[in-house]
C-alpha positions in Angstrom: 0.1 -0.3 -0.2 1.3 3.3 -0.9 1.7 5.7 1.8 -0.9 7.8 2.7 -1.3 11.3 4.3 -3.4 10.4 7.7 -5.6 13.0 9.0 -6.4 13.7 12.6 -10.1 14.4 12.7 -12.2 16.0 15.8 -14.9 13.7 17.1 -17.3 16.6 16.4 -20.2 16.2 13.6 -17.8 17.4 11.1 -15.2 14.9 11.8 -17.4 12.1 12.1 -19.2 13.0 8.8 -15.6 13.1 7.2 -14.4 9.9 8.3 -17.8 8.1 7.1 -17.1 9.9 3.7 -14.0 8.5 3.4 -14.7 5.0 4.7 -17.8 4.6 2.4 -15.1 5.8 -0.6 -13.4 2.2 0.7 -10.5 4.1 3.0 -9.6 3.3 6.5 -10.2 5.4 9.3 -9.1 4.6 12.9 -11.8 5.2 15.6 -12.4 4.7 19.6 -14.4 2.4 20.8 -14.5 1.8 24.6 -12.0 -1.3 24.0 -9.0 0.1 22.4 -9.2 2.1 18.9 -10.7 0.0 16.0 -9.0 0.3 12.2 -12.2 0.7 10.6 -13.4 -0.6 7.0 -16.7 -0.8 5.2 -17.4 -4.7 5.6 -18.7 -5.1 2.3 -15.9 -4.0 0.8 -13.1 -6.7 0.0 -10.8 -4.4 -1.3 -10.9 -2.0 1.6 -10.9 -5.1 4.0 -7.6 -6.4 2.4 -6.1 -3.0 2.9 -6.6 -3.1 6.8 -4.5 -6.7 6.4 -1.7 -4.6 4.8 -1.7 -1.9 6.9 -1.8 -3.9 9.9 0.7 -6.6 8.6 -1.4 -9.0 9.7 0.4 -12.5 9.2 -2.8 -14.7 8.2 -6.6 -13.8 7.5 -8.3 -14.6 10.8 -11.8 -13.3 11.2 -12.5 -9.7 11.6 -14.9 -8.6 14.6 -17.9 -6.5 12.2 -19.1 -3.3 14.5 -22.7 -2.0 14.0 -25.1 0.8 15.4 -27.7 -1.8 16.7 -29.3 -4.9 17.2 -31.7 -4.4 14.2 -28.4 -4.1 12.2 -26.8 -6.7 13.5 -29.7 -9.3 12.5 -29.1 -8.5 9.1 -25.8 -10.3 9.4 -26.2 -12.8 12.2 -28.7 -15.4 13.6 -29.4 -14.7 17.0 -31.1 -17.7 19.1 -32.8 -17.0 22.5 -29.3 -17.4 24.6 -27.4 -15.0 22.2 -30.2 -12.4 22.4 -30.3 -12.4 26.2 -26.2 -11.6 26.1 -27.2 -8.7 23.7 -29.8 -7.3 26.1 -27.5 -7.6 28.9 -24.1 -6.3 27.6 -24.8 -4.4 24.3 -23.7 -1.6 23.7 -20.6 -2.5 25.5 -17.2 -4.6 25.1 -18.6 -8.1 24.4 -18.4 -9.9 21.1 -21.1 -12.5 19.7 -19.9 -15.5 17.2 -22.9 -16.4 15.4 -24.3 -17.8 12.3 -23.9 -16.0 9.3 -27.7 -15.0 7.8 -28.3 -16.3 3.9 -28.7 -12.6 2.7 -25.8 -10.8 4.4 -23.3 -9.1 2.0 -20.1 -9.2 3.9 -16.5 -9.7 2.4 -15.8 -13.2 2.8 -12.2 -11.5 3.8 -14.1 -10.6 7.0 -15.5 -13.3 7.9 -12.2 -16.0 6.2 -14.5 -17.9 4.8 -16.6 -19.0 7.1 -20.2 -19.9 7.9 -20.2 -17.3 11.1 -19.5 -13.9 12.1 -17.9 -12.0 14.9 -20.3 -9.0 15.6 -20.8 -6.7 18.6 -22.1 -3.0 19.4 -19.4 -0.6 21.0 -20.7 1.8 23.2 -18.4 4.8 22.9 -20.5 7.6 21.5 -17.9 8.3 19.0 -18.1 5.1 17.9 -21.8 5.4 17.6 -21.9 8.2 15.9 -19.7 7.1 13.3 -21.8 3.7 12.8 -24.9 5.8 12.6 -23.2 8.4 10.1 -21.5 5.4 7.9 -24.8 3.8 8.1 -22.9 0.0 8.0 -20.9 -2.6 9.3 -17.7 -1.7 9.7 -15.1 -4.2 10.2 -12.3 -3.1 13.0 -9.5 -5.1 14.4 -7.4 -2.9 16.7 -5.6 -0.3 14.7 -1.8 -1.2 15.4 0.6 -2.9 13.8 0.2 -6.8 14.2 1.6 -7.9 17.4 2.3 -4.7 18.9 0.5 -3.2 22.0 -2.9 -2.0 21.1 -3.8 1.4 21.3 -6.2 3.0 23.7 -5.3 7.1 22.7 -5.3 8.7 19.0 -1.7 9.3 19.9 -0.9 5.5 19.7 -2.7 5.3 16.6 -0.2 7.8 14.9 2.7 6.5 16.3 1.9 3.4 14.6 0.2 3.9 11.4 0.6 7.2 10.3 0.8 7.2 6.7 -0.8 3.7 6.1 -4.0 4.5 6.8 -6.3 7.8 5.8 -7.4 9.1 9.0 -7.7 8.9 13.1 -11.3 10.3 14.5 -9.6 11.5 17.7 -12.3 10.4 20.2 -9.8 11.0 23.7 -8.5 7.9 25.9 -10.7 4.5 25.4 -12.5 3.8 29.0 -11.9 0.0 29.2 -8.7 -0.6 27.6 -8.8 -3.9 27.1 -10.0 -5.8 23.7 -13.6 -7.2 24.0 -14.9 -10.5 25.4 -15.1 -13.2 22.5 -18.0 -15.8 22.9 -19.3 -18.5 20.7 -23.0 -19.5 20.8 -23.3 -22.9 19.3 -27.4 -23.8 20.1 -27.0 -23.9 24.1 -23.4 -24.1 24.2 -21.4 -20.5 25.1 -17.9 -21.2 24.2 -15.5 -18.5 25.1 -12.8 -17.7 22.4 -10.9 -14.6 24.3 -11.5 -13.1 27.2 -11.7 -9.4 27.7 -13.8 -6.4 29.0 -16.9 -8.6 30.1 -16.2 -11.0 32.9 -16.4 -14.7 32.9 -18.5 -14.4 36.2 -21.0 -11.5 34.6 -21.5 -13.8 31.7 -22.5 -17.0 33.7 -24.3 -14.6 36.1 -26.7 -13.7 32.9 -26.9 -17.1 32.0 -27.3 -19.4 34.9 -25.0 -22.0 33.3 -20.9 -22.3 32.7 -19.2 -21.8 29.7 -16.4 -23.7 28.0 -13.2 -22.0 28.2 -9.8 -22.0 26.3 -8.7 -24.6 28.8 -11.4 -26.9 27.3 -8.6 -28.8 24.6 -12.1 -29.1 22.0 -12.9 -25.5 22.2 -10.5 -23.7 19.8 -8.6 -20.5 20.5 -10.1 -18.7 17.5 -11.4 -19.9 14.3 -9.5 -21.5 11.4 -6.7 -22.9 14.1 -7.0 -26.5 11.8 -4.3 -27.1 9.6 -6.7 -28.3 6.6 -9.0 -25.3 6.6 -11.0 -23.0 4.0 -10.4 -26.3 1.4 -12.5 -26.6 -1.3 -13.7 -30.1 -2.4 -11.1 -30.5 -5.2 -7.7 -31.3 -4.4 -5.2 -28.2 -4.3 -2.1 -27.7 -5.7 0.2 -24.9 -5.3 2.8 -22.9 -6.6 2.4 -24.6 -10.3 4.4 -23.7 -13.2 2.5 -26.4 -15.2 -1.1 -27.1 -15.5 -1.7 -31.2 -15.5 -4.9 -32.1 -17.9 -7.2 -32.7 -14.5 -6.9 -29.3 -13.7 -8.1 -25.7 -13.3 -6.0 -22.8 -13.2 -6.4 -19.8 -10.5 -3.8 -17.6 -11.8 -2.3 -14.6 -10.3 -0.2 -12.0 -12.5 -0.1 -11.3 -16.2 1.2 -14.3 -17.4 -1.9 -16.7 -16.6 -3.8 -16.7 -20.1 -5.1 -20.0 -19.7 -6.3 -19.3 -15.9 -10.1 -19.8 -15.7 -9.9 -16.7 -13.1 -7.1 -15.0 -12.1 -6.8 -13.5 -8.4 -5.5 -10.2 -9.9 -4.4 -9.6 -13.6 -1.7 -6.9 -12.5 -0.2 -8.3 -9.5 -1.8 -6.7 -6.9 -1.8 -8.3 -4.0 -4.5 -6.4 -1.9 -6.4 -7.1 -5.0 -5.8 -10.9 -4.8 -6.5 -11.2 -1.3 -10.0 -9.4 -1.9 -10.7 -11.8 -4.1 -9.5 -15.2 -2.5 -12.3 -16.9 -0.3 -14.8 -16.1 -3.5 -12.8 -17.5 -6.3 -11.8 -20.6 -4.2 -15.3 -21.4 -3.8 -16.0 -20.2 -8.1 -12.9 -22.4 -8.7 -14.5 -25.5 -6.8 -17.6 -25.4 -8.9 -15.4 -25.4 -12.3 -12.8 -28.2 -11.0 -13.7 -31.9 -11.3 -10.2 -33.4 -10.0 -8.1 -30.8 -9.4 -7.0 -26.6 -8.7 -3.9 -25.4 -9.6 -2.7 -22.4 -8.3 -0.1 -20.3 -9.5 3.2 -19.0 -7.4 2.3 -15.9 -5.1 5.3 -13.7 -3.9 6.0 -14.1 0.1 5.5 -10.8 1.1 3.3 -8.3 1.9 -0.6 -9.6 1.9 1.3 -12.7 -0.2 2.2 -14.3 3.4 -1.2 -14.3 4.2 -2.6 -15.4 1.1 -0.2 -18.1 1.0 -0.9 -19.3 4.5 -4.6 -19.5 3.5 -3.7 -21.5 0.5 -1.7 -23.8 2.5 -4.5 -24.8 4.5 -6.5 -25.2 1.6 -4.2 -27.6 -0.3 -3.2 -29.6 3.4 -4.4 -33.4 3.3 -7.6 -33.6 4.4 -8.4 -35.8 7.7 
């Protein structure tokens, strides 16, 4: 991603409206929540979401948390059972993220959900986040606004120190009050699993539910989606770094020298475009392939690291 001139916007209506305009155009805006500053992008825009990964230097395409303004909006993207509704009634708006089944007619980028059939979603409490979500009038994917592996930011100054020149703007809403990431719960029927401890305590959750929850000490409960080696796998066998395509294969290309490709992740060799297309193109290739999918080499740099990580999982031996 080319260096940008990162603007610092005041958290008045003018600044909020400017931030919403940038997001609507596919840009990246850091904004305060009660937990930490999030790096916001239109969750329906695959190119914008890929730009988040590029800005953060995130090593793999893990699911991102979708931030929405209210419960009605959340229901457009996630399926709520009674258990999920009871948690939402108690803790939303607030520092709780729920991992729920995707609705059939959602329009989220598959890069947000990492190609899974679930979505991580929450309603933030911070008044500036609420103002931005209402002005934008849509879902925002927003991981913490810091380089991957670095300390999460709780002030606009922290964001500028880490992300200046990599994002379009920072909406300065002062210090975050909680200063700790949201708690993440996965709801599967009557089972509740803790994927990440955070701003809502386990005790608060169990008091509302009247039942225990599975925690990270349970070996059957993954810490986060996408941990299995073989994941995001098409039905057809996948072969990577292919120079010559075999008779039974169809080619998923990358770059300008792939005239025989059935689909091309990016004819110009743009890794951001390739990342935005990755999951949807794998699905399309699976529909085209009878026996095998061959994939052109993709550079091991920038977002290429994350793309190759996911492709390696897709090509792993099946259990």
